C-alpha positions as a Markdown table, in Angstrom:
| # | Residue | x | y | z |
|---|---|---|---|---|
| 1 | Met | -6.2 | -20.3 | 3.0 |
| 2 | Ala | -5.7 | -16.9 | 4.5 |
| 3 | Leu | -2.1 | -15.9 | 5.4 |
| 4 | Thr | -1.2 | -13.9 | 8.3 |
| 5 | Lys | 0.4 | -10.7 | 8.0 |
| 6 | Pro | 3.9 | -12.0 | 9.0 |
| 7 | Asp | 3.3 | -15.0 | 6.7 |
| 8 | Leu | 2.4 | -12.6 | 3.9 |
| 9 | Thr | 5.3 | -10.3 | 4.3 |
| 10 | Leu | 7.7 | -13.2 | 4.3 |
| 11 | His | 6.0 | -14.7 | 1.2 |
| 12 | Leu | 6.3 | -11.3 | -0.5 |
| 13 | His | 10.0 | -10.9 | 0.4 |
| 14 | Gln | 10.8 | -14.5 | -1.1 |
| 15 | Ala | 8.8 | -13.7 | -4.1 |
| 16 | Leu | 10.8 | -10.4 | -4.6 |
| 17 | Asp | 14.2 | -12.4 | -4.0 |
| 18 | Asn | 13.1 | -14.9 | -6.8 |
| 19 | Leu | 12.5 | -12.1 | -9.2 |
| 20 | Lys | 15.7 | -10.4 | -8.5 |
| 21 | Ala | 17.7 | -13.7 | -8.8 |
| 22 | Gln | 16.5 | -14.0 | -12.5 |
| 23 | Leu | 18.2 | -10.6 | -13.4 |
| 24 | Arg | 21.7 | -10.2 | -14.9 |
| 25 | Pro | 24.0 | -8.1 | -12.7 |
| 26 | Gly | 23.3 | -4.9 | -14.9 |
| 27 | Gln | 19.6 | -5.5 | -14.4 |
| 28 | Gln | 20.2 | -6.1 | -10.6 |
| 29 | Ala | 21.8 | -2.7 | -10.5 |
| 30 | Met | 18.6 | -1.2 | -12.0 |
| 31 | Ala | 16.4 | -3.0 | -9.6 |
| 32 | Glu | 18.3 | -1.7 | -6.8 |
| 33 | Trp | 17.8 | 1.9 | -8.0 |
| 34 | Gln | 16.8 | 4.1 | -5.2 |
| 35 | Gly | 16.3 | 7.4 | -7.0 |
| 36 | Gly | 17.9 | 10.1 | -9.4 |
| 37 | Ala | 19.0 | 9.6 | -12.8 |
| 38 | Leu | 19.0 | 6.0 | -14.2 |
| 39 | Ala | 21.0 | 5.4 | -17.6 |
| 40 | Val | 19.7 | 2.1 | -19.3 |
| 41 | Ser | 21.6 | 0.9 | -22.3 |
| 42 | Ala | 19.6 | 0.8 | -25.5 |
| 43 | Val | 21.4 | -2.3 | -26.8 |
| 44 | Pro | 18.9 | -4.7 | -28.7 |
| 45 | Gly | 18.3 | -7.8 | -26.5 |
| 46 | Ser | 20.0 | -6.4 | -23.5 |
| 47 | Gly | 17.0 | -7.0 | -21.3 |
| 48 | Lys | 15.5 | -3.6 | -20.9 |
| 49 | Ser | 12.0 | -4.5 | -20.7 |
| 50 | Thr | 12.4 | -7.6 | -18.2 |
| 51 | Gly | 14.9 | -5.5 | -16.2 |
| 52 | Met | 12.5 | -2.6 | -15.9 |
| 53 | Ala | 9.3 | -4.6 | -15.3 |
| 54 | Ile | 11.0 | -6.6 | -12.5 |
| 55 | Ala | 12.8 | -3.4 | -11.1 |
| 56 | Thr | 9.3 | -1.8 | -11.1 |
| 57 | Ala | 7.6 | -4.8 | -9.4 |
| 58 | Ile | 10.2 | -4.7 | -6.8 |
| 59 | Leu | 10.0 | -1.1 | -6.1 |
| 60 | Leu | 6.2 | -1.0 | -5.8 |
| 61 | Ala | 6.3 | -4.0 | -3.5 |
| 62 | Lys | 9.1 | -2.3 | -1.4 |
| 63 | Arg | 7.0 | 0.9 | -0.9 |
| 64 | Tyr | 3.9 | -1.1 | -0.3 |
| 65 | Leu | 5.7 | -2.9 | 2.7 |
| 66 | Gln | 7.3 | 0.2 | 3.9 |
| 67 | Gln | 3.7 | 1.7 | 4.4 |
| 68 | Gly | 2.9 | -1.2 | 6.6 |
| 69 | Thr | -0.3 | -2.1 | 4.3 |
| 70 | Ala | 0.7 | -5.4 | 3.3 |
| 71 | Thr | -2.5 | -7.6 | 3.7 |
| 72 | Asn | -3.8 | -10.8 | 2.2 |
| 73 | Gln | -7.0 | -9.0 | 0.6 |
| 74 | Gly | -7.0 | -9.7 | -3.0 |
| 75 | Asn | -3.9 | -11.8 | -3.1 |
| 76 | Trp | -2.4 | -9.1 | -5.3 |
| 77 | Phe | 1.0 | -10.4 | -5.9 |
| 78 | Trp | 0.3 | -13.9 | -7.1 |
């Protein structure tokens, strides 16, 4: 089933919200990072890898959406 651009954009925003909801408060702050220096606690088990992976996914998706290039070609996000 092909999605229209508005449907795809809505689906992507929902997926990003679901990812962000999985993060703890400190990880959410990392996911909302906009630029500049970023300090991440190196405490074992603090969720660095998970937080950084989800933050990266959110950042890339937001930039992709800002460029206005969200299409359903390749269904890249699921």
